[in-house]
VEXDREN-2710 file (C-alpha; in Angstrom, 1 decimal):
% VEXDREN-2710
k/r/px/py/pz
1/MET/-29.7/18.2/-25.4
2/TYR/-27.5/16.2/-27.7
3/ALA/-24.4/17.7/-26.0
4/VAL/-25.6/16.5/-22.7
5/VAL/-26.3/13.0/-23.9
6/TYR/-23.0/12.8/-25.8
7/LYS/-21.1/13.9/-22.6
8/VAL/-22.9/11.3/-20.5
9/ILE/-22.1/8.6/-23.2
10/LEU/-18.5/9.8/-23.4
11/ARG/-18.0/9.9/-19.7
12/THR/-19.7/6.5/-19.0
13/GLY/-17.6/4.9/-21.8
14/LEU/-14.4/6.4/-20.4
15/PHE/-15.2/5.2/-16.9
16/GLU/-15.9/1.7/-18.2
17/LEU/-12.6/1.8/-20.2
18/ILE/-10.3/3.1/-17.4
19/GLU/-11.9/1.3/-14.3
20/ILE/-10.1/-1.9/-13.8
21/GLY/-12.6/-4.8/-13.8
22/SER/-15.7/-2.8/-14.8
23/ASN/-16.1/-4.2/-18.2
24/TYR/-14.2/-7.0/-20.0
25/ASP/-14.5/-6.2/-23.6
26/ALA/-11.4/-6.0/-25.9
27/TRP/-11.1/-2.3/-25.5
28/CYS/-11.0/-2.4/-21.6
29/TRP/-8.7/-5.4/-21.7
30/GLY/-6.4/-3.5/-24.0
31/TYR/-6.4/-0.4/-21.8
32/ASP/-5.8/-2.5/-18.7
33/PHE/-2.9/-4.3/-20.6
34/PHE/-1.5/-1.0/-21.8
35/ASN/-1.7/0.6/-18.4
36/THR/0.1/-2.4/-16.8
37/PHE/2.7/-2.3/-19.5
38/THR/3.2/1.4/-19.0
39/ILE/3.8/0.9/-15.2
40/LEU/6.3/-1.9/-15.9
41/LEU/8.1/0.1/-18.6
42/ASN/8.3/3.1/-16.3
43/LEU/9.7/0.9/-13.5
44/ALA/12.2/-0.7/-15.8
45/VAL/13.3/2.6/-17.2
46/SER/13.7/4.0/-13.6
47/ILE/15.8/1.0/-12.6
48/MET/18.0/1.2/-15.7
49/TYR/18.5/4.9/-15.2
50/THR/20.2/4.1/-11.8
51/PHE/23.1/2.5/-13.5
52/ASP/25.7/5.0/-14.7
53/ASN/26.6/3.0/-17.8
54/MET/22.9/2.7/-18.9
55/GLU/22.5/6.4/-18.1
56/MET/25.5/7.3/-20.3
57/LYS/24.6/5.1/-23.1
58/TYR/20.8/5.4/-23.2
59/GLY/20.1/8.5/-21.2
60/PRO/18.1/10.5/-23.7
61/LEU/16.0/7.4/-24.7
62/LEU/15.3/6.6/-21.1
63/LEU/14.3/10.1/-20.2
64/THR/12.0/10.3/-23.3
65/LEU/10.3/6.9/-22.2
66/GLU/10.0/8.2/-18.7
67/ARG/8.4/11.4/-19.8
68/LEU/6.0/9.6/-22.1
69/THR/4.9/7.1/-19.3
70/VAL/4.5/10.0/-16.8
71/ALA/2.5/11.9/-19.4
72/PHE/0.3/8.8/-19.7
73/PHE/-0.2/8.6/-15.9
74/ALA/-1.2/12.2/-15.9
75/ILE/-3.7/11.8/-18.5
76/ASP/-5.0/8.6/-16.8
77/PHE/-5.3/10.6/-13.4
78/LEU/-7.3/13.4/-15.1
79/LEU/-9.6/10.9/-16.8
80/ARG/-10.2/9.2/-13.4
81/VAL/-11.1/12.7/-11.9
82/PHE/-13.2/13.4/-14.9
83/THR/-15.2/10.1/-14.4
84/ALA/-15.3/10.1/-10.6
85/LYS/-19.1/10.6/-10.7
86/TYR/-19.4/7.1/-12.0
87/LEU/-17.3/5.6/-9.3
88/TYR/-19.4/7.3/-6.7
89/PRO/-22.8/7.6/-8.4
90/ASP/-24.8/8.3/-5.1
91/VAL/-23.2/11.8/-4.5
92/SER/-23.0/15.1/-6.5
93/GLU/-20.3/15.5/-9.0
94/PRO/-18.1/17.8/-6.8
95/ARG/-18.4/15.5/-3.9
96/ALA/-17.6/12.5/-6.0
97/ILE/-14.4/14.2/-7.3
98/TRP/-13.5/15.1/-3.7
99/LYS/-14.2/11.5/-2.6
100/TYR/-11.8/10.2/-5.3
101/LEU/-9.1/12.8/-4.6
102/ILE/-9.0/11.9/-0.9
103/SER/-9.2/8.2/-1.4
104/PHE/-6.0/6.1/-1.3
105/SER/-6.1/5.6/-5.1
106/GLY/-6.6/9.2/-5.7
107/ILE/-3.8/10.3/-3.5
108/TRP/-1.5/7.6/-4.8
109/TRP/-2.2/8.6/-8.4
110/ALA/-1.8/12.3/-7.7
111/ALA/1.4/11.9/-5.7
112/SER/3.0/9.5/-8.1
113/THR/2.0/11.5/-11.2
114/LEU/2.3/15.1/-10.0
115/LEU/5.5/14.7/-8.0
116/THR/7.4/13.2/-10.8
117/VAL/6.4/15.7/-13.5
118/GLY/9.4/17.9/-14.3
119/TYR/11.9/15.8/-12.3
120/GLY/13.3/13.7/-15.2
121/ASP/14.6/10.9/-12.9
122/ILE/11.9/9.3/-10.9
123/SER/14.2/6.7/-9.5
124/ARG/16.1/9.2/-7.5
125/HIS/12.9/10.7/-6.1
126/SER/11.4/7.6/-4.4
127/ILE/8.3/8.5/-2.3
128/ILE/7.2/7.0/1.0
129/VAL/3.7/7.9/1.8
130/LEU/2.5/7.9/5.5
131/VAL/-0.7/9.2/7.1
132/ARG/-0.6/10.6/10.6
133/ARG/-4.0/10.1/12.4
134/HIS/-4.4/10.8/16.2
135/GLN/-0.7/10.6/16.9
136/LYS/-0.4/7.2/15.0
137/LEU/1.4/6.7/11.7
138/ILE/-0.5/4.6/9.1
139/ILE/1.0/3.1/5.9
140/PRO/-2.0/3.4/3.5
141/GLY/-3.3/0.4/1.8
142/GLY/-6.5/-0.6/0.2
143/ASN/-9.2/2.1/0.2
144/LEU/-8.0/4.4/3.1
145/THR/-10.0/7.6/3.2
146/LEU/-8.5/10.6/4.7
147/LEU/-10.4/12.1/7.6
148/GLU/-10.4/15.5/8.9
149/GLY/-7.3/16.2/10.9
150/ASP/-5.2/13.6/9.1
151/THR/-1.8/14.6/7.8
152/VAL/-0.3/13.1/4.7
153/ILE/3.4/12.8/4.9
154/LEU/5.6/12.4/1.8
155/TYR/9.2/11.4/2.3
156/THR/11.8/11.4/-0.4
157/GLN/15.4/10.1/-0.4
158/THR/16.4/13.6/-1.7
159/HIS/15.3/15.2/1.6
160/MET/15.9/12.4/4.0
161/ALA/19.3/11.1/5.2
162/ASN/19.6/7.4/5.4
163/ALA/16.2/6.8/3.8
164/ASP/17.3/3.3/2.9
165/ASP/17.6/2.5/6.7
166/LEU/14.1/3.7/7.5
167/GLU/12.4/1.5/10.0
168/ILE/8.7/1.8/10.9
END
């Protein structure tokens, strides 16, 4: 009994902590700030790593910072999956997790986290996400939900010649 109550309190508290705008106490504000800081730090590190002189001088530090930020993103993603029931309270827990995983936010977090783990240099593996639906290409935005028959297309500069010149 106590374990169930503790689990509900823990999950509810985690959901309120990680869900942007759900609660505005100091802890939630701090988490939002840290999350934003981590994203900006990861972006700065990725940009700095593209310069050969920065890579030569600060390479190990930049890779360490990048790995730490990606680890944070992975933990954040797992916490969002763990608390999906509170994002979608009107459905069962497996359905809530599925709804989160196929939402734009879920796909974006999964793709940006899972595809960068182990690469070391995120900046050289930029990802372009497209969805093919009924012979149309959609650039996801907002809360796009994948439908049956949709195809998610992930392009990277590594596998795509002239990706800088891509026109859609």
